[in-house]
N, C-alpha and C positions, 0 to 999 in steps of 0.2 A: 439296843439301838444307840449309836453314838453320834455325836454332833461335832462339827469343827468349832471349837470355842465353846461359847455358852450353850446350855441345853435348857429346854422348857421344863417347868415343874408341873406336877399334877394340878396344882391350883390354877396355873395358866390355862390349862386345856380342859378341865373337867366339865365346863358348861358349854363347850362347843357343840352346836347342833347343825351348823351349815358349813360345809367345806367346799370352797371354791378352788379350782385347780386348773392350771394350764394343761395342755395335752402333749404337744410335740416336744420330745426330749425331757418331759417331766413325768408323764405317765408312760410314754413310749420309750423304748430303748432301741436305738438304731432303727427307728421307724416301725418297730413292732411292739405289741402289747404282750408283755411276758405273762405267763399263767399266774405267777405269784402276785403280780400287780393287779390283774383282774380279780383275783380272789380277795385282795385287800379292799377293793371297791365293794364287793359283796359283804365282807366282814363289817365295814363301816355302815353299810345300808342296814344290816341286821341289828347293829347297835343303835340305830335310830338317828344316824347322821345323814342329813340331806346333802347329796353331792351335786355340785354344779360346775361342770367343765366350762372354762372361759377360754376361748380359743380364737385364733385368726383363721381357723379352718372354715371350709366352705359349707354352705347350706346343705349340700348333699351329704356331706360327712356328718353334720349335726343331726340331720333327719334320721340317719342310721343309729347314731349314738342314743338319742332319746328313746328310740324304740327298743334297742337291744341291751343297753347297759343299765345298771341299777342307779339311775340318776333322777334327780327331781326336775332338772331343766338343763338346757345347754345354751350358753351364750356364744354366738358365732360371729365370724367375720369382724372380729375386734369390737363387738358391741352393736353391730347393725341390727340385731334381732335377738330374741330369746325364744327357744323352741321348748314346748311343753307337750306332754301326752295327756290329753283330756278325753275321757270317755272312749278310750281306745284309739283316738285319732291324734295325729301330730299337728299342733297348731303353732304358727309363728306370730309372735308379737314384735312388730317392727319399732325401731326407735322413732321413726316418723312414718309418713305414708309410704307403704311398700312400693306403690307405682312410681312415686316421685324418686325414691331411692334407686329404683331400677333404671329410670331414665338418666339420672346423673351418672350411674355406673357405666352405661353404654357410651356416653360422651367421654367420660374419663378414660375408659379403656382405649378409645381411639387416640386420645392425646398421649397416653403412655406408649402405645405401639409406635406412634410417630417419633417419640423421644428415643425409644430403644433402637429404632432403625438408624439413628445417627451415631450410636455408640459402637466403639470398636471392641468393647468387652462382651463376654459371653452371657449377658443377661437375657433371660427368656421369660415370657409370660408363663405362669405356673400351669401345669397340665390339668389342674382341676378348675381352671377358670370357667369353663362352661357350666359348672355346678355352683357358681357364686351368684348371689342376688344383689349385692350392694358394693362390694369392694373389688379391687384389682390386686392380684398377687403376682410377685415377680420372684423367680428362683434366684437365690444368691449363693448356692453351693459352689465352692471352688473359686469364688471371687474374693479378692483381697478386701479386708475390712475398710481400708481407705477408699477404695473404689465404690463400695456399698454406700459409704457416707456421702461421697460426691453425688451419686445418683439420688440419694434421699434428699439432699439439699436442693437439687434441681427440681424435684417434684414439689417440695415445699414452696419453692419460689413461684410455682404455678397457682398457689393458693389451696393446695390439697393437704390433707392430713396424712402423716406417715407414721407407721409403727414397724420396728425391725425385730423380727423373731430370730430364732436359730436357723431357720430355713428360708424365710421369705422377707421381702419388703412388702408390707400390706399398705395400700393407700386408698383413700376414699374422700369423697366430698361430704362433709357433715361435721357436726360439733359433738360427737359422741366418742367414747373409747370403752375399754374393758371396764374401767371403774364406774363410769356413768351408768352403764346398763346393769352392772352388778348391784349398784345402789337401788336402781328402780326395781329390779327383781326382788331384792331382799325386802324392801319396804312395801311395795305395792302387791307383789304376788304372794309373798310369804307373811306379810303383816308384821314384820319385825320393827319395833320402835328403834329409831336411830340411837337412842340412849343406851340400848342393850347390844348394839352391834359389836363393840369391842370384845365382850365376853362370849358372845354366841357364835362368832365366826372364826374361820381360819382360812389361809390361802397357801398354795404351793405353786412355785414357778421356777423358771430357769433362765429367762432372757430379758433383754432390754425392754421389750413391750409389756413386761409384767411389772415394771416400776410403779405405774399408777396404783396397782393393786397392793404392792408392798407398802405404799404410803397410806392406803385406805384402811387395810385390815391389820390390826395390832398383832394378832397371832399369825405372823407370816413366816413361811419357810422357803428356803431355796434348796434345790438338790445340788449335789457337789459340782456339777458341771457349770454352775453359775459363777464359780470362784474367779475365773479369768476376767470377768467383766464387772466385778463388784465395784471397782473404782470408777466405772463409767455410769453408774446408776444414780439418778437424783434421789431415789428412795431405795434402801436396801432391805432384804429380808432380815427379820429379827434373829432367826436361827438358820443354820446351814447344815444339811445332813452330811454324814461322812461317806455316803454312797451316792453314785450318780443316777440320774434319770429314773427309770421305773423302780430300780432297787432302792433308791433314796426315798421314793414315795412309799414303798412298803414299810420302811423304817419309820417314817413320819406317821403313817397310819397306825403302826404298832404303838407309838407313843400316845396317840390320841385315844386308842382303845384302852390302854392301860390307865390313862387318866380318868376315863369314864367308868371303869370297872368298879 
């Protein structure tokens, strides 16, 4: 496994027990989960690493992942909830009251639809919106970066929170994000003392909405496709893999496994 620039040492990674990771364009490659990437998840699981995908993806997507993948939990819709499998059942722990979050989402969705109706650009509500519980997702594929930023600014002016991934603008009403829910899961669900967080955790991501996680977790990785936006990030990954997307994740997993061997 090679990295662009600096590479982690065995000492950096040998104590990692919790791996947080983005999904779209980090685990997936052109929208699909490669067999070697899925195998890497299982290899980490068998090595005793608890995997927690942290995604802007919908509740419906997260429900499947926590059932079918070798993960300890899934944080979805940019921190709106964490999904766990307990006694064979999928349980959602919401950042706040789930009913209240759903009410705010319905109202925000109507506001966003009205805003998009005034735009001459090809923004659309994401196809998976019916499977979302707390946020609104807008497809940004094929739209210029400058136009994405203009729309994001308009939404922020309405008082909403905005996160931009490689595929969506995600927006919601609430004071949470990927980092906030990750901290809650790590400390409340897994019982990790904050003092031990730097040595016990790692994170892998690829986009602007991963910046809070890069700032939170010391052992942070970017896959190669993050390189074009590094200068735009308030917090950068500590290391960057030489391979993109799911293949980059495989290499990072290999580095983790070698450090723990």
